[in-house]
Backbone as numpy.savetxt, mean C-alpha at the origin, in Angstrom:
# Nx Ny Nz CAx CAy CAz Cx Cy Cz
-6.39 -1.37 17.48 -7.20 -0.16 17.48 -6.36 1.10 17.48
-5.07 0.96 17.25 -4.20 2.13 17.19 -4.09 2.64 15.77
-3.59 3.86 15.64 -3.33 4.42 14.32 -2.00 3.87 13.79
-1.80 4.05 12.52 -0.64 3.53 11.81 0.20 4.70 11.32
1.50 4.66 11.58 2.38 5.70 11.08 2.63 5.50 9.58
2.98 6.57 8.90 3.23 6.48 7.45 4.35 5.48 7.13
5.38 5.46 7.96 6.48 4.51 7.75 5.99 3.08 7.89
5.11 2.83 8.83 4.56 1.49 9.03 3.62 1.11 7.89
2.86 2.08 7.41 1.91 1.82 6.34 2.61 1.38 5.05
3.64 2.10 4.65 4.35 1.73 3.42 5.02 0.36 3.60
5.50 0.08 4.79 6.11 -1.22 5.06 5.08 -2.34 4.93
3.88 -2.13 5.46 2.82 -3.14 5.33 2.50 -3.42 3.86
2.37 -2.38 3.08 2.03 -2.55 1.66 3.14 -3.33 0.95
4.37 -3.00 1.22 5.49 -3.67 0.55 5.59 -5.13 1.00
5.35 -5.39 2.26 5.35 -6.78 2.73 4.17 -7.54 2.14
3.02 -6.89 1.98 1.88 -7.52 1.33 2.26 -7.98 -0.07
3.09 -7.19 -0.75 3.52 -7.50 -2.11 4.62 -8.56 -2.15
5.03 -9.04 -0.98 6.07 -10.08 -0.93 7.46 -9.56 -1.26
7.68 -8.28 -1.06 8.97 -7.67 -1.43 9.89 -7.45 -0.24
9.54 -7.97 0.93 10.34 -7.75 2.13 11.77 -8.26 1.95
11.92 -9.47 1.44 13.26 -10.04 1.24 14.07 -9.19 0.26
13.43 -8.77 -0.83 14.10 -7.92 -1.82 14.57 -6.62 -1.17
13.69 -6.00 -0.38 14.05 -4.74 0.28 15.23 -4.96 1.22
15.19 -6.04 1.98 16.28 -6.32 2.92 17.60 -6.57 2.18
17.53 -7.32 1.08 18.75 -7.63 0.32 19.32 -6.41 -0.39
18.47 -5.44 -0.68 18.90 -4.24 -1.41 18.84 -2.98 -0.55
18.85 -3.18 0.75 18.70 -2.06 1.68 19.79 -1.01 1.51
21.01 -1.43 1.19 22.10 -0.46 1.06 21.83 0.57 -0.03
21.14 0.16 -1.10 20.80 1.10 -2.17 19.49 1.82 -1.89
18.51 1.11 -1.33 17.17 1.67 -1.15 17.05 2.65 0.00
17.98 2.61 0.94 17.85 3.43 2.15 18.08 4.92 1.91
18.61 5.28 0.75 18.86 6.69 0.45 17.71 7.24 -0.38
16.95 8.14 0.22 15.78 8.71 -0.45 15.97 10.21 -0.61
15.03 10.83 -1.28 15.08 12.29 -1.48 14.49 13.05 -0.30
14.01 12.32 0.70 13.33 12.96 1.82 14.30 13.29 2.95
14.32 14.54 3.34 15.27 14.98 4.37 14.92 14.43 5.75
13.68 13.97 5.93 13.28 13.44 7.23 13.30 11.90 7.28
13.88 11.28 6.27 14.08 9.82 6.26 15.58 9.59 6.27
16.12 9.40 7.47 17.56 9.18 7.59 17.91 7.78 7.09
19.06 7.65 6.49 19.46 6.37 5.89 19.58 5.24 6.90
19.73 5.56 8.19 19.84 4.51 9.20 18.51 4.15 9.86
17.41 4.77 9.44 16.09 4.44 9.99 15.65 3.07 9.48
15.01 2.30 10.33 14.59 0.94 9.95 13.70 0.95 8.72
12.91 1.99 8.53 11.94 2.06 7.45 12.51 2.68 6.16
13.71 3.22 6.20 14.27 3.92 5.04 14.25 3.08 3.76
14.68 1.81 3.79 14.63 1.02 2.54 13.21 0.80 2.02
12.24 0.73 2.92 10.84 0.56 2.50 10.32 1.82 1.84
10.67 2.97 2.41 10.28 4.24 1.81 10.96 4.36 0.44
12.22 3.97 0.37 12.94 4.01 -0.90 12.30 3.14 -1.96
11.98 1.90 -1.60 11.33 0.98 -2.54 9.96 1.52 -2.95
9.19 1.98 -1.97 7.86 2.50 -2.26 7.89 3.71 -3.16
8.88 4.57 -2.98 9.01 5.75 -3.83 9.43 5.37 -5.24
10.43 4.49 -5.36 10.91 4.06 -6.68 9.83 3.36 -7.50
8.91 2.69 -6.80 7.87 1.93 -7.48 6.51 2.64 -7.48
6.54 3.93 -7.21 5.34 4.78 -7.28 4.19 4.29 -6.41
4.53 3.70 -5.27 3.52 3.26 -4.32 3.22 4.37 -3.33
4.23 5.15 -3.01 4.09 6.19 -2.00 4.85 7.44 -2.45
4.37 8.57 -1.97 5.05 9.84 -2.23 5.21 10.56 -0.90
5.93 11.62 -0.91 6.09 12.42 0.29 4.88 13.30 0.52
4.85 13.94 1.67 3.79 14.91 1.88 4.19 16.26 1.29
5.48 16.41 0.98 5.98 17.52 0.16 7.06 16.91 -0.74
7.69 17.72 -1.56 8.76 17.22 -2.43 9.95 16.69 -1.64
10.19 17.24 -0.46 11.40 16.87 0.29 11.14 16.22 1.64
9.87 16.08 2.03 9.58 15.43 3.32 8.59 14.29 3.15
8.77 13.28 3.99 7.91 12.11 3.99 7.01 12.06 5.23
7.46 12.63 6.33 6.74 12.60 7.61 6.48 11.18 8.08
7.55 10.40 8.27 7.40 8.99 8.60 6.68 8.71 9.91
6.74 9.62 10.86 6.10 9.41 12.16 4.67 9.92 12.24
4.21 10.60 11.19 2.82 11.08 11.17 1.89 9.90 10.91
0.69 10.00 11.41 -0.29 8.93 11.17 -0.79 8.99 9.73
-0.93 7.82 9.14 -1.44 7.73 7.78 -2.95 7.96 7.82
-3.44 8.65 6.81 -4.88 8.85 6.69 -5.46 7.71 5.86
-6.76 7.60 5.89 -7.42 6.55 5.11 -7.16 6.73 3.62
-7.27 7.96 3.12 -7.04 8.20 1.69 -5.61 7.82 1.30
-4.65 8.18 2.14 -3.26 7.88 1.82 -3.02 6.38 1.77
-3.61 5.63 2.68 -3.43 4.18 2.67 -4.12 3.56 1.45
-5.30 4.04 1.13 -6.00 3.54 -0.05 -5.23 3.87 -1.33
-4.61 5.04 -1.37 -3.79 5.42 -2.53 -2.66 4.41 -2.71
-2.00 4.03 -1.61 -0.92 3.04 -1.69 -1.45 1.69 -2.16
-2.61 1.29 -1.65 -3.20 0.01 -2.05 -3.56 0.01 -3.54
-4.12 1.10 -4.01 -4.44 1.21 -5.44 -3.17 1.12 -6.29
-2.12 1.79 -5.86 -0.85 1.74 -6.59 -0.26 0.33 -6.56
-0.46 -0.40 -5.47 0.01 -1.78 -5.39 -0.72 -2.67 -6.40
-1.92 -2.26 -6.80 -2.69 -2.98 -7.81 -2.38 -2.49 -9.23
-1.35 -1.68 -9.35 -0.88 -1.13 -10.62 -1.71 0.02 -11.17
-2.58 0.61 -10.34 -3.26 1.83 -10.77 -2.27 2.98 -10.59
-2.24 3.85 -11.57 -1.26 4.93 -11.56 -1.89 6.22 -11.07
-1.29 6.75 -9.99 -1.78 8.00 -9.42 -1.58 9.12 -10.44
-2.57 9.98 -10.55 -2.60 11.12 -11.47 -2.90 10.70 -12.90
-3.08 9.41 -13.14 -3.50 8.93 -14.45 -4.84 8.19 -14.30
-4.87 7.17 -13.44 -6.08 6.38 -13.23 -7.00 6.96 -12.16
-6.45 7.75 -11.28 -7.21 8.39 -10.22 -6.42 9.57 -9.68
-7.12 10.43 -8.95 -6.48 11.60 -8.34 -6.80 11.61 -6.85
-6.21 12.56 -6.14 -6.45 12.66 -4.70 -7.94 12.89 -4.42
-8.60 13.64 -5.29 -10.01 13.96 -5.05 -10.94 12.77 -5.27
-10.48 11.74 -5.98 -11.36 10.59 -6.19 -10.75 9.25 -5.74
-9.87 9.31 -4.76 -9.29 8.08 -4.19 -10.40 7.17 -3.68
-11.32 7.72 -2.90 -12.39 6.90 -2.33 -13.24 6.25 -3.42
-13.57 7.03 -4.44 -14.41 6.50 -5.52 -13.70 5.37 -6.26
-12.41 5.55 -6.55 -11.66 4.50 -7.25 -11.55 3.25 -6.37
-11.26 3.44 -5.08 -11.15 2.31 -4.17 -12.48 1.56 -4.07
-13.58 2.28 -4.07 -14.91 1.66 -4.05 -15.17 0.93 -5.38
-14.84 1.58 -6.47 -15.06 1.01 -7.81 -14.34 -0.33 -7.98
-13.11 -0.43 -7.51 -12.34 -1.67 -7.72 -12.59 -2.70 -6.62
-13.29 -2.32 -5.54 -13.65 -3.29 -4.51 -12.83 -3.25 -3.23
-11.99 -2.24 -3.06 -11.24 -2.14 -1.81 -12.12 -1.67 -0.66
-13.21 -1.02 -0.99 -14.20 -0.56 -0.02 -15.55 -1.11 -0.44
-16.40 -1.45 0.51 -17.71 -2.03 0.17 -18.88 -1.16 0.58
-18.66 -0.18 1.41 -19.72 0.72 1.86 -20.01 1.73 0.75
-21.26 1.74 0.27 -21.64 2.59 -0.86 -21.44 4.08 -0.59
-21.35 4.47 0.67 -21.15 5.89 0.97 -19.80 6.40 0.43
-18.87 5.47 0.19 -17.56 5.87 -0.35 -17.66 6.35 -1.80
-18.73 6.03 -2.48 -18.87 6.45 -3.87 -19.00 7.96 -4.01
-19.34 8.64 -2.91 -19.47 10.11 -2.95 -18.63 10.81 -1.88
-17.90 10.06 -1.08 -17.13 10.66 0.02 -15.95 11.45 -0.51
-15.67 12.56 0.14 -14.51 13.37 -0.22 -13.62 13.66 0.98
-14.21 13.84 2.16 -13.44 14.19 3.36 -12.58 13.00 3.80
-11.32 13.28 4.09 -10.38 12.24 4.50 -10.63 11.86 5.96
-10.39 10.60 6.26 -10.47 10.09 7.63 -9.06 10.16 8.22
-8.84 11.12 9.10 -7.51 11.28 9.69 -7.34 10.45 10.96
-8.37 9.72 11.36 -8.29 8.83 12.52 -8.37 7.38 12.03
-7.56 7.06 11.05 -7.57 5.74 10.41 -6.84 4.74 11.30
-7.47 3.62 11.55 -6.92 2.63 12.47 -6.30 1.45 11.74
-5.43 0.75 12.44 -4.77 -0.44 11.90 -5.79 -1.48 11.43
-6.89 -1.61 12.16 -7.92 -2.58 11.77 -8.45 -2.28 10.37
-8.62 -1.01 10.05 -9.06 -0.64 8.70 -8.01 -0.99 7.66
-6.74 -0.80 8.01 -5.66 -1.15 7.08 -5.62 -2.65 6.82
-5.85 -3.45 7.84 -5.86 -4.90 7.66 -7.00 -5.31 6.72
-8.17 -4.71 6.89 -9.29 -5.00 5.98 -8.95 -4.64 4.55
-8.30 -3.49 4.35 -7.93 -3.07 3.00 -6.88 -4.01 2.41
-5.93 -4.44 3.21 -4.93 -5.39 2.72 -5.60 -6.69 2.27
-6.52 -7.19 3.06 -7.26 -8.40 2.71 -7.99 -8.21 1.37
-8.70 -7.10 1.25 -9.44 -6.85 0.01 -8.50 -6.62 -1.18
-7.37 -5.97 -0.93 -6.40 -5.73 -2.01 -5.89 -7.05 -2.56
-5.57 -7.97 -1.69 -5.08 -9.29 -2.13 -6.15 -10.06 -2.90
-7.42 -9.75 -2.66 -8.53 -10.42 -3.32 -9.11 -9.61 -4.48
-8.38 -8.58 -4.91 -8.84 -7.71 -5.99 -7.99 -7.93 -7.23
-8.64 -7.80 -8.39 -7.92 -7.96 -9.66 -6.92 -6.83 -9.85
-5.73 -7.17 -10.32 -4.76 -6.15 -10.69 -5.30 -5.39 -11.90
-4.91 -4.15 -12.02 -5.38 -3.31 -13.12 -5.19 -4.01 -14.47
-6.27 -4.03 -15.25 -6.20 -4.56 -16.61 -6.10 -6.07 -16.70
-6.34 -6.79 -15.60 -6.24 -8.25 -15.63 -7.49 -8.88 -15.01
-7.57 -10.16 -15.13 -8.57 -10.95 -14.42 -7.86 -11.82 -13.40
-6.75 -11.31 -12.88 -5.94 -12.04 -11.90 -5.94 -11.28 -10.59
-6.39 -11.97 -9.54 -6.35 -11.35 -8.22 -4.90 -11.17 -7.80
-4.65 -10.13 -7.03 -3.28 -9.81 -6.62 -2.59 -11.00 -5.96
-3.27 -11.70 -5.07 -2.64 -12.85 -4.38 -2.16 -13.89 -5.38
-2.95 -14.16 -6.42 -2.54 -15.13 -7.44 -1.40 -14.59 -8.29
-1.42 -13.31 -8.58 -0.32 -12.69 -9.33 0.97 -12.80 -8.52
0.88 -12.65 -7.22 2.08 -12.75 -6.36 2.64 -14.17 -6.35
1.77 -15.16 -6.48 2.23 -16.54 -6.62 2.97 -16.68 -7.95
2.37 -16.16 -9.02 3.00 -16.23 -10.35 4.36 -15.54 -10.37
4.49 -14.46 -9.60 5.76 -13.72 -9.53 6.78 -14.39 -8.62
6.36 -15.42 -7.89 7.27 -16.11 -6.98 7.41 -15.45 -5.62
6.57 -14.47 -5.33 6.64 -13.79 -4.04 6.16 -14.70 -2.92
5.18 -15.54 -3.23 4.63 -16.50 -2.28 4.37 -17.80 -3.02
4.31 -18.89 -2.28 3.94 -20.17 -2.88 2.43 -20.36 -2.76
1.89 -21.27 -3.55 0.47 -21.59 -3.45 0.12 -22.07 -2.06
1.01 -22.87 -1.48 0.78 -23.39 -0.13 0.72 -22.26 0.89
1.61 -21.27 0.77 1.61 -20.15 1.71 0.31 -19.35 1.60
-0.14 -19.12 0.38 -1.38 -18.37 0.20 -2.57 -19.17 0.72
-2.59 -20.48 0.43 -3.68 -21.32 0.93 -3.69 -21.34 2.45
-2.53 -21.46 3.04 -2.42 -21.51 4.50 -2.82 -20.18 5.15
-2.61 -19.08 4.43 -2.93 -17.76 4.99 -4.43 -17.56 5.17
-5.22 -18.29 4.40 -6.67 -18.12 4.47 -7.17 -16.92 3.72
-6.35 -16.34 2.88 -6.73 -15.11 2.17 -7.96 -15.29 1.30
-8.16 -16.50 0.79 -9.35 -16.76 -0.04 -10.45 -17.47 0.74
-10.34 -17.47 2.06 -11.34 -18.13 2.91 -10.98 -19.59 3.12
-11.65 -20.19 4.06 -11.36 -21.59 4.40 -12.51 -22.47 4.00
């Protein structure tokens, strides 16, 4: 029931994508970012670096990331959409994050189809629900759910995904 910091949020998304090992193996290169508030020795620096290079996350300004600030609902949904290969500023914008997330199935409450105000009291429980739905959502332009695409990419095995219960028991 606690809030999630921005550094934790990007880490969750990257781990969801099965890229934790890659980030750890390439930490020496990924830990250097353009953000003055992400020091290269911070535990989250390689995750911020990977997320930035792969257009999953951006800073709150050109030069700051605000890793200790709490992530908002819109910001987390933006990362989840980008993890599904939707391109920010092409497939959706900040003003229609909620609508896009509802359209693709990351949100199920119909009120999101018209919502604009950001939820700044976003809790970890909401992030877990979005991660679950993201893994069960088709990647942009495909009929392949993200979890199955991650198996195809070798990020996870079929047994690991089956054991996780992501598709239900």
